[in-house]
C-alpha positions in Angstrom: 31.7 -2.0 17.1 34.2 -0.5 19.5 34.3 1.0 23.0 36.6 3.9 23.4 38.2 5.5 26.5 40.3 8.6 26.3 40.5 8.0 22.5 41.8 4.4 22.8 39.9 1.5 21.4 39.4 -1.1 24.2 37.7 -3.7 22.1 36.0 -4.2 18.7 33.9 -6.7 16.9 33.5 -7.2 13.2 30.3 -6.9 11.3 30.1 -10.7 11.1 30.6 -11.0 14.8 27.7 -8.6 15.3 25.5 -10.7 13.1 26.5 -13.9 14.9 25.7 -12.3 18.3 22.3 -11.2 17.0 21.2 -14.7 15.8 22.4 -16.1 19.2 20.2 -13.9 21.2 17.0 -14.8 23.1 14.2 -16.2 21.0 16.3 -16.7 17.8 17.3 -20.3 18.2 14.4 -21.7 16.1 14.0 -18.6 13.9 14.6 -18.2 10.2 16.8 -15.2 10.8 18.2 -14.0 7.4 20.7 -11.2 7.5 22.9 -9.6 4.9 25.0 -6.4 4.8 26.5 -5.3 1.5 29.3 -2.8 1.1 28.0 -0.8 -1.8 31.3 0.5 -3.2 32.8 -3.0 -3.5 29.4 -4.8 -3.9 30.6 -7.4 -1.5 28.8 -9.0 1.5 30.6 -8.0 4.7 28.2 -10.0 7.0 25.4 -12.5 6.6 23.4 -15.3 8.0 21.0 -17.4 5.9 21.5 -14.7 3.3 20.3 -16.9 0.4 17.3 -18.5 2.1 13.8 -17.4 0.9 12.0 -15.9 3.9 8.6 -14.3 4.3 9.2 -10.6 3.6 5.9 -9.0 4.8 5.8 -5.3 3.7 9.5 -5.1 2.8 8.3 -6.6 -0.5 7.0 -3.0 -1.2 10.5 -2.0 -2.0 10.7 -4.6 -4.8 7.4 -3.4 -6.3 8.5 0.2 -6.0 11.8 -0.3 -7.8 10.0 -2.3 -10.5 7.4 0.5 -11.0 10.0 3.2 -11.1 12.1 1.3 -13.6 9.1 0.4 -15.7 6.9 3.5 -15.6 9.4 6.2 -14.7 9.4 8.5 -11.7 7.3 11.1 -13.4 4.5 8.6 -14.3 1.0 9.7 -13.4 -2.2 7.6 -13.4 -4.9 9.0 -15.6 -8.7 8.8 -15.1 -10.8 9.9 -18.0 -14.2 11.5 -17.6 -16.7 11.7 -20.5 -20.0 13.2 -21.3 -22.0 10.3 -22.9 -25.1 11.2 -24.7 -26.2 14.6 -26.2 -25.9 18.1 -24.9 -28.9 20.2 -25.8 -28.4 23.8 -24.8 -27.6 23.7 -21.1 -28.9 20.2 -20.6 -27.0 16.9 -20.8 -29.3 14.2 -22.1 -27.2 11.3 -20.9 -24.6 10.5 -18.3 -21.3 11.6 -16.8 -19.0 8.6 -17.3 -15.9 8.1 -15.2 -13.5 5.5 -16.7 -11.0 4.0 -14.2 -7.3 3.9 -14.9 -6.2 2.1 -11.8 -5.3 5.2 -9.9 -5.1 4.3 -6.2 -4.9 8.0 -5.1 -8.3 9.3 -6.1 -9.8 11.1 -3.1 -6.9 10.3 -0.8 -5.8 12.6 1.9 -2.3 11.1 2.1 -0.7 13.1 -0.7 -0.7 16.8 -0.3 -1.6 19.1 -3.1 -3.3 16.4 -5.3 -6.3 17.8 -7.3 -9.7 16.5 -6.1 -11.4 14.7 -9.0 -14.8 15.5 -7.6 -14.1 19.2 -7.7 -12.5 18.9 -11.1 -15.6 17.3 -12.5 -18.0 19.9 -11.1 -15.8 22.7 -12.4 -15.6 21.1 -15.9 -19.4 20.6 -16.0 -20.0 24.2 -15.1 -17.4 25.4 -17.6 -19.2 23.4 -20.3 -22.3 25.4 -19.6 -24.3 22.5 -18.4 -26.9 23.4 -15.7 -29.2 20.4 -16.0 -28.6 16.6 -16.3 -31.2 14.2 -17.4 -29.3 11.0 -16.6 -26.8 9.8 -14.1 -23.2 9.5 -13.1 -21.8 6.2 -14.3 -18.5 4.3 -13.9 -16.4 2.1 -16.1 -14.3 -0.4 -14.2 -13.4 -2.6 -17.2 -9.7 -2.0 -17.0 -9.2 -4.6 -14.3 -10.7 -8.1 -14.0 -12.4 -9.5 -10.9 -11.5 -10.0 -8.1 -10.1 -6.6 -6.9 -7.7 -8.3 -4.4 -4.9 -10.8 -4.8 -6.0 -14.4 -4.8 -3.1 -15.0 -2.4 -4.4 -12.7 0.3 -5.9 -14.4 3.3 -9.7 -14.1 3.3 -9.6 -12.9 6.9 -7.7 -9.8 5.8 -10.0 -8.6 3.0 -12.6 -6.7 5.1 -10.0 -4.8 7.2 -8.8 -1.4 6.1 -5.3 -2.8 5.4 -6.8 -5.5 3.1 -8.7 -3.1 0.8 -8.8 -4.3 -2.8 -7.4 -2.6 -5.9 -10.1 -1.6 -8.4 -9.9 0.2 -11.7 -11.7 3.0 -9.9 -10.5 3.5 -6.3 -11.7 6.3 -4.1 -11.0 7.6 -0.6 -8.4 4.9 0.0 -11.1 2.3 -0.5 -12.1 2.4 3.2 -15.2 3.3 5.1 -16.2 3.7 8.8 -19.0 1.7 10.5 -20.5 3.7 13.4 -22.9 2.4 16.1 -23.6 2.4 19.8 -24.4 -0.4 22.3 -26.2 0.5 25.5 -26.0 -1.2 28.9 -29.0 -3.4 28.0 -27.3 -4.7 24.9 -29.3 -2.8 22.4 -27.6 -1.8 19.2 -28.3 1.5 17.5 -28.6 1.3 13.6 -25.3 0.6 12.0 -24.3 3.6 9.9 -21.7 3.9 7.1 -19.6 7.0 7.0 -19.4 8.0 4.2 -22.6 6.4 3.0 -21.8 3.9 0.2 -24.7 3.1 -2.1 -25.4 -0.6 -2.5 -23.2 -1.7 0.4 -25.1 -3.6 3.1 -23.8 -3.9 6.6 -24.9 -7.1 8.4 -24.8 -7.3 12.2 -23.8 -10.7 13.5 -22.3 -9.4 16.7 -23.2 -10.6 20.2 -23.6 -8.5 23.3 -21.2 -9.2 26.2 -20.9 -7.2 29.4 -17.1 -6.7 29.2 -14.5 -6.7 26.6 -14.8 -6.9 22.8 -13.5 -9.1 20.0 -14.9 -7.7 16.8 -14.1 -9.2 13.4 -15.1 -8.3 9.9 -15.8 -10.3 6.7 -16.9 -9.4 3.2 -20.2 -10.8 2.2 -20.0 -13.3 -0.7 -21.7 -12.5 -4.0 -22.7 -8.9 -3.2 -21.1 -5.7 -1.8 -21.6 -6.2 1.8 -19.8 -6.3 5.2 -20.5 -8.7 8.0 -19.6 -7.7 11.6 -19.0 -10.6 14.0 -17.8 -11.2 17.5 -18.6 -9.7 20.8 -19.2 -6.1 21.9 -19.7 -4.4 25.2 -21.5 -1.1 25.9 -20.0 1.9 24.2 -19.6 3.9 21.0 -17.8 2.3 18.0 -16.1 3.7 14.9 -14.7 0.9 13.0 -12.6 1.4 9.8 -13.0 -1.3 7.2 -12.4 -1.9 3.5 -14.9 -0.5 1.1 -16.0 -3.2 -1.5 -17.6 -0.6 -3.8 -15.4 2.5 -4.1 -16.7 3.3 -7.6 -20.2 3.6 -6.2 -18.9 6.0 -3.5 -17.2 8.1 -6.2 -20.3 8.3 -8.4 -22.5 9.2 -5.4 -20.0 11.9 -4.3 -19.9 13.4 -7.8 -23.7 13.4 -8.0 -24.1 15.1 -4.7 -21.3 17.7 -5.4 -23.0 18.6 -8.7 -26.3 19.1 -6.9 -24.7 21.3 -4.3 -23.1 23.3 -7.1 -26.5 24.1 -8.5 -26.6 21.5 -11.3 -30.2 20.2 -11.5 -31.1 16.6 -12.0 -34.1 15.9 -14.2 -36.2 12.9 -14.8 -34.6 11.1 -17.7 -33.6 7.7 -19.0 -29.9 7.5 -19.9 -30.0 3.9 -21.1 -29.6 5.0 -24.7 -26.7 7.1 -23.7 -24.6 4.0 -23.4 -24.7 3.6 -27.2 -24.4 7.3 -27.9 -21.3 9.2 -28.8 -19.1 10.5 -26.0 -17.1 13.6 -25.5 -14.0 13.8 -23.3 -14.8 16.2 -20.4 -11.5 16.0 -18.6 -8.5 13.8 -17.7 -7.6 13.7 -14.1 -3.9 13.0 -13.3 -2.5 11.6 -10.1 0.6 12.8 -8.3 3.9 11.7 -9.7 5.0 8.2 -9.0 7.8 9.3 -6.8 5.4 11.1 -4.5 3.1 8.0 -4.5 6.0 5.7 -3.5 7.2 8.1 -0.8 3.8 8.0 0.7 3.2 4.2 0.5 6.7 3.4 1.9 6.2 5.7 4.9 2.6 4.4 5.6 3.1 0.9 4.3 0.0 1.1 2.2 -1.0 -2.2 0.7 -3.6 -0.9 -1.7 -1.3 1.7 -3.2 1.5 -0.8 -3.7 -0.6 -3.5 -5.2 -2.0 -0.9 -7.6 1.6 -0.3 -8.7 2.0 -4.0 -9.4 -1.1 -4.0 -11.6 0.2 -0.9 -13.4 3.4 -2.9 -14.2 1.2 -5.8 -15.2 -0.7 -3.5 -17.7 2.7 -2.4 -19.1 3.7 -6.0 -19.3 0.7 -7.2 -21.3 -1.5 -8.8 -18.6 -4.2 -10.3 -20.8 -2.1 -13.4 -21.5 -1.2 -14.1 -17.9 -3.6 -12.4 -15.5 -2.9 -9.0 -14.3 -1.2 -9.8 -11.0 1.0 -12.6 -12.5 1.9 -10.3 -15.4 3.0 -7.7 -12.8 5.2 -10.3 -11.1 6.7 -11.2 -14.4 7.4 -7.6 -15.1 9.1 -7.2 -11.7 11.3 -10.2 -12.4 12.2 -8.7 -15.8 13.3 -5.5 -14.2 15.4 -7.3 -11.6 17.0 -9.5 -14.2 17.9 -6.3 -16.2 19.5 -5.0 -13.0 21.7 -8.1 -12.9 19.9 -9.8 -10.0 19.1 -13.5 -10.0 15.4 -13.8 -9.2 15.4 -17.5 -8.3 15.1 -16.5 -4.6 12.0 -14.3 -5.2 8.6 -15.9 -4.6 6.4 -12.9 -5.2 2.6 -13.4 -4.8 1.4 -9.8 -4.6 2.8 -6.3 -4.7 2.5 -5.4 -1.0 3.8 -8.4 0.9 0.4 -9.0 2.5 0.4 -12.5 1.1 2.1 -14.9 3.6 3.4 -16.9 0.6 5.5 -14.0 -0.5 9.2 -14.7 0.1 12.6 -13.4 -0.9 16.2 -13.9 0.2 17.9 -11.2 2.2 20.7 -11.1 -0.5 18.2 -10.5 -3.3 16.7 -7.5 -1.4 20.0 -5.9 -0.5 21.4 -6.6 -3.9 18.4 -4.7 -5.4 19.0 -1.8 -3.1 22.7 -1.8 -4.1 21.9 -1.9 -7.9 19.7 1.2 -7.8 21.5 3.2 -5.1 22.6 6.0 -7.4 19.7 5.9 -9.9 17.6 9.0 -10.0 13.9 8.8 -10.7 12.4 12.2 -11.6 15.4 13.7 -9.7 15.1 11.5 -6.6 16.8 8.4 -5.5 15.2 5.4 -3.7 17.0 6.3 -0.4 15.3 9.7 -0.5 11.8 8.1 -0.8 12.3 5.8 2.2 11.5 6.9 5.7 14.1 7.2 8.5 14.4 4.4 11.0 13.2 6.7 13.9 11.4 4.4 16.4 10.4 1.9 13.7 13.0 -0.6 15.0 12.1 -0.1 18.7 13.1 2.3 21.4 16.8 1.3 21.5 17.5 2.6 18.0 14.9 5.3 18.3 16.9 7.0 21.1 20.2 6.6 19.2 21.8 9.2 16.9 21.6 6.6 14.1 17.8 6.8 14.1 17.8 9.5 11.5 20.9 8.3 9.6 19.3 5.0 8.6 16.5 4.8 6.1 14.5 1.6 5.8 11.3 -0.1 5.0 9.8 -2.3 7.8 7.5 -5.2 7.5 5.5 -7.2 10.0 2.8 -9.8 10.4 2.2 -12.7 12.8 5.6 -14.3 13.5 7.3 -12.0 11.0 9.5 -8.9 11.5 11.7 -7.5 8.7 13.7 -4.4 7.7 15.6 -3.5 4.6 17.4 -0.2 4.0 20.5 1.9 3.6 23.1 3.5 5.8 23.9 6.4 5.8 20.7 8.0 4.6 22.0 10.7 2.3 25.0 8.9 0.8 24.5 5.2 1.3 27.6 3.1 1.8 25.8 0.0 3.0 22.6 -1.8 2.0 21.1 -4.3 4.5 18.2 -6.8 4.9 17.0 -8.3 8.2 14.3 -10.9 7.8 13.1 -12.8 10.9 10.3 -15.5 10.8 9.2 -17.8 13.6 11.1 -16.1 16.5 10.0 -17.2 20.0 10.7 -14.0 21.9 8.3 -11.1 21.9 8.1 -8.7 19.0 9.4 -5.9 21.3 12.4 -8.1 22.3 13.1 -8.9 18.6 13.0 -5.3 17.6 15.4 -4.5 20.4 17.7 -7.3 19.1 17.5 -5.8 15.6 18.2 -2.3 17.0 21.3 -3.5 18.7 22.5 -5.2 15.5 22.1 -2.0 13.4 23.9 0.0 16.1 26.7 -2.6 16.3 27.0 -2.6 12.5 26.9 1.2 11.8 27.7 3.2 14.9 31.4 3.4 14.1 31.0 3.6 10.3 
């Protein structure tokens, strides 16, 4: 970094001096503050601190999963969901069921990826094209692709009921979230708790207490059945609480059944038990958006469910039945990194998204991975083109600086953890960096300001 006056440099500091100043700032004395900056052309570290120490990554682990998925599956990979007619079609009547077989697609029913076909509308159109106007049976689902549980065993149980802790099923739908709506009046009376959308079979259990002021609501999944428990204290008001949906396949089946009815398909009394043993006919194959589009969305929004679904897709490709699907995914990730020439000893990967607090990696491993794939095109796009710009993600200091749109990065945060990994400049990266901070004692806002200043010191004159 340098200060200029009338074109003359008055003083300058090296990249290493900038890093040294960062780790000496307020609240960093007891922190695990891992930093590395790699010059991509020479593949050499130009600055670092604790660069080889394994540190909690939070959501920056999503870059590792994304690279592994791109390398394993290809940028043009699409998840496939197969829909069958199971039973017999007699004239215009299906004597049996519409069967939806999950393929692990995390994007079914999502609103986060523009232009993606709606599987519900596709099924309705295919049924009508087949000439079916009556169904004596049901809409059924097949979730046999993935084993139970739908979430990583390394996720904290307290995260599972929140929207960011939604599990990954063989059949996912509408981002695996739902909204609980209710009102509390000034006398402490609760209106009936209502799910939007309605999810068949999911029970909502009210364990909340009334309090005149303030609120401290918490959620938990009910054990042994698809249910949600609401706990804590609530004051008078209207509430719309977004939580994870433990039964997305039930919501999908119900959505299809209602859409068929609205389209004029008539449901008849009928027993479709025998249809399970009957022959089946492929009705349609729904395809997701391309993997590059999925990754661009998940990196921008830091979507845990999308990313863990990619780890499971890698696990499927890696032959999960011998190791467990998530562990097979991790082994597949390490295989990719090894092939890229990266030592994986500093990678302690527990899930795909970084939601697991036991997930750790060294700053050097993360920046080395970014360096290794910097020029690789996946379906015509490089990783740097899939990552969001820094903008205000690193605080207001960088957000107001011209570098805000010249740096691309993935952020990650959880209690006592703040991390960033990325490239500079955005279009033609010359540097890859990783900033991982655990157990800092300043506020998060102060830490983000420290990190902003470091990135400015590192790249403002580059």
